[in-house]
C-alpha positions, 0 to 999 in steps of 0.5 A: 499499499502507498504511504499516508500522505505526510510520511516518510521512509525512515532516515538512512534510506535516501542514499545513492545507491543509483549513483557513482561514487563522487570519487569515480565520477568522471568530470563533464565530457569525459567519460561514462558514468557508470552506476555502481553500489549496491542498488538493493542493499536493504539499507539503501533500497531506493527505486532501482532495487528489488520492491519490497511491496506488491505492486498495487492495481491499474488506476486511471491516469488523471483527466479522462473526463476532465481536462488534462494539462499539457507537460511543461515545455510544450508549445513556447519559444525554446528555454533550458529543457522543458522546465523554466529556471527559477524565478522565470517563466516556464513554457509549459504544457504541463499534466500529470505525465509518465509513460512506459519507454518505448516499445519495440517492434517484436514483442509488448515488453520494454525494450529501446526507444521505439514503438510500432507506429500506430494507425489513427484508430481512436485513443485508448484510455488511459494508462499509469497507474498507482505509486507504491512507495517502497522504502526509498523508492517511488513504485508505479503498477502499469497495465499489463501491454506496458502501457502503450494505449494504442494500435500495434499496426506496423507501416510499409513502403507507400505505393500512393501518390509520389512524394512532393514538397508543395504546401500552399495556403488555404482556407481552412474547411468549415463544412458542418456535416449536416449539423445544427449546432450553435457557433462558437462565438455564440457559445462564449457570448453565452457563457460571458453573458452569465459571468460573475465578479471577479471571473475571466471572460471566455476570450474566444472559442474555436472549432476544429474546422478541418474535415478528417479522414474516419477515426479523427486525428492528432492535434500538434501544438499549441505553439506561440509565436508573437501574438499568434498561437498555431495547431496543426491537424491532418494536413492543415496548420493554423495561426490564430490571433492570441486575443481573439481566436480570429484565423490569421493564417491556414496552410494546407500540406500535401501530405498528412502530419506524423510528429512535432516538436513540443517547441518552437525556435526562438524566431517562431520556426516549427519543423514537422515531421509529414508522410511521404505520400498520402497513401494510409500506410506511407512511411513517416520520413518526410520533414517540412518546415513552418514559418510561424509568423507568417504561416508560410511553408519553408524548405521540404526533405525526406530522409531514409529510415534503414533496417526493422528498428528505424522502420517501425518505431515512432518518431520523437522530434525536439528543438535544440537551439537552431536544430531539430532533432528526429529520434528513432530506436536505433538513431536520431538525425539532426537538421537545421531548422533555418535551411534543412541542412544535415547537421548530424546522423548516426553517432559513434558506437552501439549506442544512440540517442532516441529522442531529446528534450527540446530546450538549448540544453539537449538532454538525450535518452539512448538506447544500446544495441546489444544484440541484433533484436535488443535495445534494452540498455539505455543512457542519458545523454548530454549531446551538443546540438549543433554538431552531435558532440557528446558532451556527458553520458550517464549509464542507466543501470541494467534493466532500467530503461528511460521512459521520459525526460520531465525535466532537462534543466534540473535534469529529472528523468522518469525510469521503467523497469520491465516488471512495470516499476517506475523511479525517478532520477536526478542527475547533476548538470554534469551527468552525474548521479544527484539524487533519486525521489522518495516519499510523499502522498503516493498514488501519483498518476501522470501522463504524457504524449502517447497517452494522448496521441497515437504518432509520434509521442515525444519525450519531454510532453509530460502533464502534471510536473514541473521543476525549478532548479531546487524542487519537482512537482507532480499531481497524484491520481484523478477526482474521485467523484464518487465521494467528492475527494480532490488530489493532491500537488506533492513537491520533492527536494532534488537535492535530497529527494525528499518529500517536502510538502503537497497542496490539496485541491478543493472538493471534486476538482484537481489541481495539475502543475504547469511550470514554475514562475516567480518563485511559485508553481502554476497549475491548472485547477479543472473544472466540475460541475457548476464549478469553473476551472482556473489558473492557481499558484503556490509558493515554491515553500508550500503553503495554501494555493490561490487563484490567478485566473478564475474561469467562469462557472458559466462555462464549466460545461465546455470546459469540461468537454475538453476531456484530452487536452493541453493546458497553457498559461501565456501572458496572463491568458489560459489556453485549453486545446484538444490533443485529439479530434474526431466524431461519430457522425462524418462532419462531427468533427468539424465542429468538435471544439477544438481550443478555449481561451480565457482571460481578462 
């Protein structure tokens, strides 16, 4: 059973069984930091030794049926990692987030850095589960299929229409599918007419507006460039005015999208992963640069995916400075965002990065091919995005794999063991061991990209986690609507790994970490029946949360309709963006609400 809130393991159990002793740690950029010591020693169990308690039953991830929150770093100009420096705005879409490591193409077991590329079927519900606090470690039980929550249909080379780099602006389709529905503008006006004093306005409401294939499609973004907020879906990229939601531009692509980084460059450029042709089983090996400010298409190119591992793995894309990386199980390729020039490809050795966290600090997860069909051994690396040079390497203990990069600065990494255990590792800036997290209220539940989208799940888009220089924040499981109980957000010391404090949500509502700013943690307060959501904050030292932006109670039904959404808070406005659009009948997806903004 999880430990009761506020209790911690006995002192002395927070040692560093996983990291190398200080005297053996290589200086930055030299050698490989090797895990050492008795990892399962009784006095220092940690999250990397054998569990001391049985796994708990699977619990649904938070937010299914309630708005979910984007992970820090999604959709803002790049900053050092997906989390902001202390006292600086942290780009974020933040939710409770943790996803099992990438799956190989030949089994349901956990290995390597890639998954089968799924089709565009409906998303299977949430996957991540309940935390078990075993000794000094945070343990999580996952569902039986590894928590992929997605179909596993392999791709083939397409014989469809030929590759083309053409992309031209065109209006967003506005078909209604024969449905008589209230317009988004009228719905927002009705919400605002019933606003109470002190509540923010529903600034604008958008509908999907794109005719999608059967089963719907993923929504990438949002990304922000000045006063423009951008989303991308199927073959359409759309830029909206951040203040009133009007369409500033729309770009129609020649083929559909299949991946995208969580952040654009500082000057508002994004490189999208696109399919080679319009065939349903087309290979995802194309790149299309888009200027988010103007909506104009830039360079387009394809690259070669070689071998089974490479061909079947999902893409994990990132923006690191002026470089875009495209990670797969067996390698990553990097291109200059400005002109598409190749920066680096396969690196020396048998350990290759399969994904990066977006940001100026390029922290990568790497897998090592130790046999013809094996990528089980993992590493955490810092790589110079301008050259591909490895600055340091931290070798993850055998049997543990990198699942997500919660933060690139400070470095906080989610690790998973093949037998469905979860640990959270913290590294120093030079790649040496810092600590591992332990204690707290338990029942942690987190969601990442792969819980929300079918194609292109990145390593840095986890919802409900945030970090500053000294503290890591994580939400507990979803609200229990039967009892009316809320949830908690727990804080951990990044130097000791110990639980520090937690803050409670109101009854029937949930709090989810978004990012840190000005010595405070910003959180999304989920809407409930007859209760509006909003943005709240709590000091990094703990205490009672305070409202920052109150969403109108009259808008609660609309807000609750964003059941699989990303949450961003930028410039005093909050934005809820659906992660996937679909409909029951043909045309429903055109009218489905895709984005809503609140503010004063």
